[in-house]
C-alpha positions as CSV (number, residue, x, y, z in Angstrom):
1,X,0.0,0.0,0.0
2,X,1.3,3.5,-0.9
3,X,0.1,6.8,0.4
4,X,0.1,10.2,-1.3
5,X,0.1,12.9,1.3
6,X,0.0,16.7,1.7
7,X,1.7,18.4,4.6
8,X,1.1,21.9,5.7
9,X,3.3,24.2,7.7
10,X,1.0,26.8,9.3
11,X,3.9,28.8,10.7
12,X,5.4,29.3,7.1
13,X,2.2,28.9,5.1
14,X,3.9,26.2,2.9
15,X,2.7,22.8,1.5
16,X,4.6,19.7,0.7
17,X,3.3,16.9,-1.5
18,X,4.9,13.4,-1.4
19,X,4.3,9.7,-1.4
20,X,5.4,6.8,0.8
21,X,4.9,3.2,1.7
22,X,5.0,4.1,5.4
23,X,3.1,7.3,6.2
24,X,3.7,7.2,10.0
25,X,7.5,7.0,9.6
26,X,7.5,9.5,6.8
27,X,5.7,12.1,8.9
28,X,8.1,11.5,11.8
29,X,11.0,12.0,9.4
30,X,9.7,15.3,8.1
31,X,9.4,16.6,11.7
32,X,12.5,15.1,13.1
33,X,15.1,17.6,14.5
34,X,17.9,15.8,12.5
35,X,16.1,16.1,9.2
36,X,18.5,17.8,6.7
37,X,16.1,18.0,3.8
38,X,14.0,20.9,2.4
39,X,11.2,20.3,4.9
40,X,13.4,21.0,7.9
41,X,13.2,24.8,7.4
42,X,9.4,24.8,7.6
43,X,8.8,22.5,10.7
44,X,6.4,21.6,12.2
45,X,4.4,19.8,9.5
46,X,0.9,18.6,9.9
47,X,-0.7,16.1,7.5
48,X,-3.8,17.7,6.0
49,X,-4.7,15.2,3.2
50,X,-3.9,11.6,2.2
51,X,-5.0,9.0,-0.4
52,X,-4.0,5.3,-0.4
53,X,-3.1,3.3,-3.5
54,X,-2.4,-0.3,-4.2
55,X,0.6,0.3,-6.5
56,X,3.5,2.6,-6.6
57,X,2.7,3.7,-10.1
58,X,-0.8,4.8,-9.1
59,X,0.6,6.8,-6.2
60,X,3.2,8.5,-8.4
61,X,0.5,9.4,-11.0
62,X,-1.6,11.0,-8.2
63,X,1.4,12.8,-6.7
64,X,2.2,14.3,-10.1
65,X,-1.5,15.5,-10.4
66,X,-1.4,17.2,-7.0
67,X,1.9,18.9,-7.8
68,X,0.4,20.4,-11.0
69,X,-1.0,23.9,-10.9
70,X,-4.6,22.5,-10.9
71,X,-3.7,20.1,-8.0
72,X,-2.1,22.9,-6.0
73,X,-5.1,25.1,-6.6
74,X,-7.3,22.2,-5.2
75,X,-5.1,22.0,-2.1
76,X,-5.1,25.7,-1.4
77,X,-8.8,26.3,-2.2
78,X,-10.2,23.1,-0.6
79,X,-7.9,22.1,2.2
80,X,-6.4,25.4,3.4
81,X,-9.0,28.1,3.9
């Protein structure tokens, strides 16, 4: 099972879109103090949306849709208001 997820940093008004096979561990990694990736600068992150898929290819397709202008508009208009 794969999960496509949207994280939101209220303190920086930023979103992050990703996919993973283990959503609990991934969210912990995004918020971990030793995280050295892009998301470290915008901690703390809160998961505001997720969808589950059977295959990796399905999840990658949906992640790509959400990262498009139309997908980001859906996130900002529907999930963050």
